[in-house]
C-alpha positions in Angstrom: -22.4 21.5 9.1 -21.8 20.2 5.6 -18.9 21.4 3.5 -19.7 23.6 0.4 -19.4 22.1 -3.0 -16.2 22.0 -5.0 -15.9 25.8 -5.5 -14.8 25.5 -9.1 -12.0 23.0 -8.5 -12.5 19.9 -10.7 -9.8 17.6 -9.3 -9.1 15.8 -6.0 -5.6 14.4 -5.7 -5.9 12.7 -2.3 -8.8 10.4 -1.5 -8.7 7.4 0.9 -10.9 4.3 0.8 -11.3 1.3 3.1 -7.9 0.0 2.0 -6.7 2.5 4.5 -7.4 1.5 8.1 -8.8 4.9 9.1 -11.2 5.4 6.2 -14.9 4.4 5.8 -15.8 4.6 2.1 -15.1 2.1 -0.6 -13.3 2.8 -3.9 -16.7 2.6 -5.7 -18.3 5.1 -3.3 -15.4 7.5 -3.7 -15.5 7.2 -7.5 -19.2 7.7 -7.6 -18.9 10.8 -5.4 -16.2 12.3 -7.6 -18.3 11.7 -10.7 -21.4 13.2 -9.1 -19.5 16.3 -8.3 -18.2 16.7 -11.8 -14.6 16.0 -11.1 -12.4 15.4 -14.0 -9.5 13.7 -12.1 -9.3 11.7 -8.9 -6.3 10.2 -7.1 -7.2 7.2 -5.0 -4.6 7.0 -2.2 -3.9 4.6 0.6 -1.7 4.6 3.7 1.1 2.1 3.6 4.0 0.9 5.8 7.1 -1.2 5.0 5.2 -4.3 6.0 2.1 -3.6 3.8 1.5 -6.5 1.4 -1.8 -5.5 -0.3 -0.6 -2.9 -2.7 -1.0 -5.2 -5.8 -4.6 -6.0 -4.6 -5.3 -2.2 -4.4 -4.0 -1.6 -7.9 -6.1 -4.4 -9.3 -9.1 -3.3 -7.4 -8.9 0.2 -8.9 -8.3 -1.2 -12.4 -11.5 -3.3 -11.9 -13.8 -0.5 -10.9 -16.1 0.9 -13.6 -14.9 4.3 -14.7 -17.6 6.9 -15.3 -17.2 9.1 -18.4 -15.2 12.2 -18.0 -13.2 11.3 -14.9 -9.6 10.1 -14.9 -8.6 7.8 -12.1 -5.1 7.7 -10.7 -3.6 5.8 -7.8 -1.2 6.7 -5.0 0.3 5.3 -1.8 1.1 7.6 1.2 4.2 6.8 3.1 5.7 8.7 6.1 9.2 10.2 6.2 11.4 8.0 8.4 14.5 10.1 8.9 16.5 13.2 7.9 17.9 11.5 4.8 14.4 11.3 3.3 13.9 7.5 3.6 10.3 6.5 3.4 8.2 3.8 5.0 7.6 2.0 1.7 6.8 -1.6 1.0 8.2 -3.6 -1.9 6.2 -4.2 -5.1 4.9 -0.9 -6.2 4.3 -1.7 -9.8 1.3 0.0 -11.2 1.1 2.8 -8.6 1.0 6.2 -10.2 2.5 8.2 -7.4 4.1 8.1 -4.0 2.8 10.6 -1.5 5.5 11.9 0.9 3.9 12.5 4.2 5.3 14.3 7.3 3.3 12.2 9.8 6.2 12.4 12.2 9.3 14.5 12.4 12.3 13.1 10.5 15.2 13.0 12.9 18.7 11.9 12.0 18.1 8.7 14.1 14.7 7.9 12.9 11.1 9.4 13.1 10.4 11.5 16.1 6.8 11.7 17.5 5.6 15.3 17.9 6.1 15.0 21.6 9.7 13.9 21.2 10.4 16.7 18.7 9.0 19.2 21.2 11.2 17.8 23.9 14.3 18.0 21.7 13.5 21.6 20.9 13.0 22.4 24.6 16.3 20.7 25.3 18.3 22.9 23.0 17.7 21.9 19.4 17.4 25.2 17.5 14.4 25.9 15.3 16.6 26.4 12.3 18.4 23.1 12.9 15.1 21.3 13.2 13.9 22.9 10.0 17.1 22.0 8.2 16.3 18.3 9.1 12.8 18.6 7.8 13.7 20.3 4.6 16.6 18.0 4.0 14.3 15.0 4.5 11.8 16.3 2.0 14.5 17.0 -0.5 15.9 13.5 -0.1 12.5 11.9 -0.5 11.6 14.0 -3.5 14.9 13.0 -5.2 14.4 9.3 -4.4 11.0 8.7 -5.9 10.0 8.8 -9.6 6.5 10.3 -9.3 6.1 12.1 -6.0 3.5 14.3 -4.4 3.9 16.1 -1.1 1.0 15.3 1.1 -0.3 17.9 3.6 3.2 19.4 3.5 4.4 21.1 6.7 1.4 19.8 8.7 3.9 18.6 11.2 5.1 22.1 12.1 2.3 23.2 14.4 2.3 19.8 16.1 5.9 20.4 17.3 5.5 24.1 18.1 6.9 25.5 14.9 5.2 27.4 12.0 5.6 27.9 8.3 6.8 31.5 9.1 9.8 29.9 10.8 11.0 28.6 7.3 13.6 30.9 5.8 13.5 32.0 2.2 16.5 29.7 1.6 14.6 26.7 3.1 11.7 27.4 0.7 13.9 28.1 -2.3 15.7 24.7 -1.9 12.5 22.9 -1.2 10.7 24.5 -4.2 13.6 24.1 -6.6 13.8 20.4 -5.8 10.1 19.9 -6.2 10.3 21.5 -9.7 13.4 19.6 -10.7 11.9 16.2 -9.7 8.4 17.0 -11.0 7.0 16.5 -7.5 3.4 17.7 -7.1 2.6 19.9 -4.1 -1.0 19.4 -2.8 -3.1 22.0 -1.1 -4.7 20.0 1.6 -8.3 20.8 2.6 -8.2 18.6 5.8 -5.1 20.2 7.3 -5.3 23.6 5.6 -1.7 23.6 4.4 0.6 24.6 2.9 0.0 28.3 3.4 0.1 31.1 0.9 3.8 31.9 1.3 4.8 28.3 0.7 2.4 28.0 -2.3 3.7 31.2 -3.8 7.3 29.9 -3.5 6.3 26.7 -5.2 4.5 28.4 -8.0 7.4 30.8 -8.6 9.7 27.8 -9.0 7.3 26.2 -11.6 6.0 23.5 -9.3 2.6 22.0 -10.1 0.1 22.7 -7.3 -2.9 20.5 -7.0 -6.0 20.5 -4.8 -6.6 17.6 -2.4 -9.3 16.9 0.2 -7.5 14.1 2.0 -11.0 12.7 2.4 -11.7 9.5 4.4 -15.4 9.7 3.6 -17.1 9.8 0.2 -19.2 12.8 1.3 -16.0 14.9 1.5 -14.6 14.0 -2.0 -14.1 17.1 -4.1 -15.6 19.4 -1.5 -13.5 22.5 -0.8 -13.7 25.3 1.6 -10.2 26.1 2.7 -8.2 25.3 -0.5 -9.8 28.0 -2.7 -8.9 30.6 0.0 -5.3 29.5 0.3 -4.9 29.5 -3.5 -6.4 32.9 -3.8 -4.3 34.4 -1.0 -1.2 32.9 -2.8 -2.3 34.5 -6.1 -2.9 31.2 -7.7 -5.9 29.9 -9.8 
């Protein structure tokens, strides 16, 4: 079943191309799809690791693409949290990249990234939910404070993978998280693919003055700018 059209949302802040090893559409195909759907802004994003060497090639490729009238193109790289300090799996040489997307692909432990399975095992062995969430919030705060132009990618998508939920976050967790995002001008994306963050988190972000942006996290041009879940999450949070 095809996704409905963009439902009034005219931007997409998270779109992957074949520079990412799990995407199928080219930069040109994504840009054309965004223009066809009447988007006014598109962030082209790729997954990176510390060993990635092609970021300058990606930036050059985006700069070389024809830009349809009426659409602003931005770039970003998506890096996973590595540990509870907020260290990110970033390569050197990021000149020309507009934003760093901070991703909770794994759980940031004090000794390095934990897979969802390992995090579940540690919780089962006695790690409290609140101590685990302290690690995650601390890592996000550290990462937001360390990058100049940040964006939280599919924020809190890790929680259900390890047996936790956004409802487990305390008001203090959300306040510290949101205040840091506001102070560092970090964007918070509402992610279509993962359906997160939820309304309570989004409302906390908005109350702190955080900029919330829609994002499909598309890996296929046919998905660029097409929203079904994001408008519902925004509406439930009381946001435009």
